[in-house]
N, C-alpha and C positions, 0 to 999 in steps of 0.2 A: 557320280562325282560326290565328292563327303564332304556337307555341309557344316557341320557340327551345332544342329538346332538348340536352341534352346526351349525345353515344353515343362511345363510347371503342375500339369497335371495329366493321369492316364487313368482312363476308365476301360475294363476284358468285360467281355458278356459270351457265354456260351457255354457249354457243355463239360465232360470231365476233361475233354483235354487243355482248355483255359483252368478249369479248377485246381489240374495241375496234378492228377492221378498219371504213373504210379509213380512221380520223386518224392517222397515217403521221409517225414524229418523224426531224427528220434524221437520227437514226443507222441509221434502216432498222426500228425496231420502234413498237409500236403503242400511243396514248395509249386515248383511247377514254374514254366518259361515267361510269364506274367508276371510272378513274384521277382523273378532271374532281373527282368527287362527295367521293372521296377526299381529296383535296387539301383542298378547301373544309370538311371535316370535323374535318382535320385540323389547319388553323388555327385551328379552337377549343378544340380538347381535346389540349392536351399531352399526348406517349406516346399517341397514337391509333395504333391498329393495323388493317392491311387484307391481306386474302388477296384472290387473285382466281383461282379454279379452274377459269374456262373456256377453252375448248378450240375454237377453229375446226371446223366441221363436226357439231359431236357432234347427234346422236339423243336423245331424250329416254329412250330405254333406255340408252344411253351416259351423261347426265347423270347418273342413279339411278344405276347403277352404278359409276359413277368420281366423283364428286364430292357426294354428298347427305350417305354417312356420314360423309366428311372433312370437310365444312363442320356436321353436327352436331355433331360432336365440338368443336370447335371453340369453341362456346359464345360466342358473338359478339353482341354486342349487335343490329346489323344487317345479314339476311341477304337475296339479292336473289336471284329465282331468275326465270329468264328460259330458257324451253324449250319445243320443239315446233313452233316454226314451220319448222324442215329437215325434219320429218317431214310436216309437210302439205303442202309441196311437190315430195315424190316421187311417182311417177306412180300407184304402192300406197299409202294409207295406212291402216290401220285404226284408225279412230278412237277407238273403245271401246277399244284396247289406248293410243292414247295418252292419253286420259283417264284409265284407271287409273295408268297411271304418275306423270302427274303428281299425280294423288292422294295416291300413296304418297309421292312428294316432299316434298309440303305438311305433311304428317301426321307426316312426319319432322323435319322443318324449324321448324316452327311451335313447337314448345313448347320448343326450343332456343337460342332468342335472344328478346329483346325485342320487336322487331318486322320480322316477313318481310313483304318488299315483292316483289309481285309486278307482270306487264307486260302490256297491250295492245299487242302491237309494234306497230311502224309499218311503215307499207308505200307503197310509191311507187306513184302513179298510171301505169297502164300495162293492158297484156294480161293479166299475170305476174297480179296481182292479182285481176283479173277473173275470170281461170279457176277461182282458188284461194280467192275470196274464202269461199264454202259452208264450205269448210275451216277457214280461219281463224278465223272468224267462231263457227263450233262450238268450236272452242279458247277462244278467251274468252269465251265463256258459261262455259265450266269453269271457266277463270280467275276469273270472278269469281265464280261458287257456291263456290267453295273459299275464295276469301277472305273470305266473306260465314259463312261457319261457320268459320273459322278464326281470324277477325280480324288477319288480314292487310291491307295497304293496296295497292291496284291501279293503279297508272299508267296514264293511258288515252291512250298515244301514236299507238293508231291512230285515233281520232276528233279527234286535233290537224292542223288545214287545214295547217299549215306542215311539216309531214315529210312530207305524200303530195307533195310540188312535188320532180320532179325535180332541182331546181337542188340539192337537198339531199344526193343520191346519187351516186356516186362512178362509176366509167364503168362497175363492170361491175353498176351497175343493182342490185347485190345489200344494198349496205351506205352506210352513212351518211358522208358528209362531216365534216370537224371540227364545221364548222360544226354540221350534225344531231346529232353528240358532244354539244356545248356545250347544247344544247337539251337534250337527253335528260336531261343532268347538272340542268339547272335545274327541269326537271319531278319528278324524284327529290328532290332538293333541298325544293325547296316542299311536293310531300307529307309529306314527314318531320317537316314541322311549321316549317320556316325563315320566314325576312322573305325577300322575292323580291329577287334583285337583276335577274332580265328579265320582270317582269313580264308581259311580251306573248310570252314562248317561243314561244308557241302562235299569234301571228298570222302569217300568211303573209307571206313578202317581198314588197314591192312588185313590180310587173306589171313587165315586161321584153318587149320585140320578139322573140319564140317562132324559134330557128333556119332558113335556109331550107332548100327540098326538099332539093337536094343536100346539105346541110352534114348534114342527116339521115340521111340514106342512108349518108355515109361513115361517122359513129357508128355506124348501124347495125350497117356491115362488120366495123368493128373491133370492135365488142362482140361480133359473134359467132365471129369470127376469135380473140380474145383470153382470152374467157371461157365465150360459150355451148359452145362446141364441146368445149372440155376440161372442161366440168361435166358434157357429158352423157357425155364417154367416162370418167369416173370411175363417172359412176352403173352404165353398160352393165361396168364389172369390178369393182364393188362396195367404191371405195375413197373416202377423204374427205379430201379438202383436209387436215386434221389430224391422218392417219394418221404415230403416229411422234411425235408432238408435247408436250410437258409442257404442264402448266396455266402458265398465264401466269404466277400470284404463288403458288407453290405454300402458303405458312407464312405465317400470321398475325402477320406482324411491324411495329416502329414503321414508318410511309410519311413519308417526307421526301420524297417528290417536287414537282415543281411543277405547276400549274393551267394 
């Protein structure tokens, strides 16, 4: 049932998914689903305020340490939290620790806002998803349990057929395209009780002929050279793509961006 609620503020926490990679704007910055959602909410509510504390590459411990207390102090109407997926993609991952940290985050955030929003993150079809599926589904089971206990909403992007389509993922195979982010914003918009602007966001795109063998191999080689090898190098040296980067939008200020 759609209630068209009025919310006056939004704070988004997380990693590259919430920062908006790879929804690239002409000026070289990223937009992403959270900015799109904020723009819609701002269009309904004069003086609407928005903060986005997300930084690419962050693990759940970093999100808890660097973002959660800051967000809780803002006392926003809506808080979105998406984290832990980067942990599951590491070769070594203590899922018990991840669950504990996620619980700590939810216990702090839920009382600080009118509505906490959690997500079952989307996953691109392919060998990476299959390899890490057990960890991902363990993480999402934790998300479901915490939501039930703390009155949070869960947006199920993992179960949406459209968002597993490789065509909605950037060439790095880790981040959604602009169309993917648009669909995520629509999913959260509806979960918050608003009338749909795209009732079929979860519906897969029309089928097209897949690229030929040669084109797939060329794409694989480009992906390995430009994205996979640098990612492996960062893991081996303990670095992150977000090292030294500030939060995307660290203060809860009136939002005048465009959708």
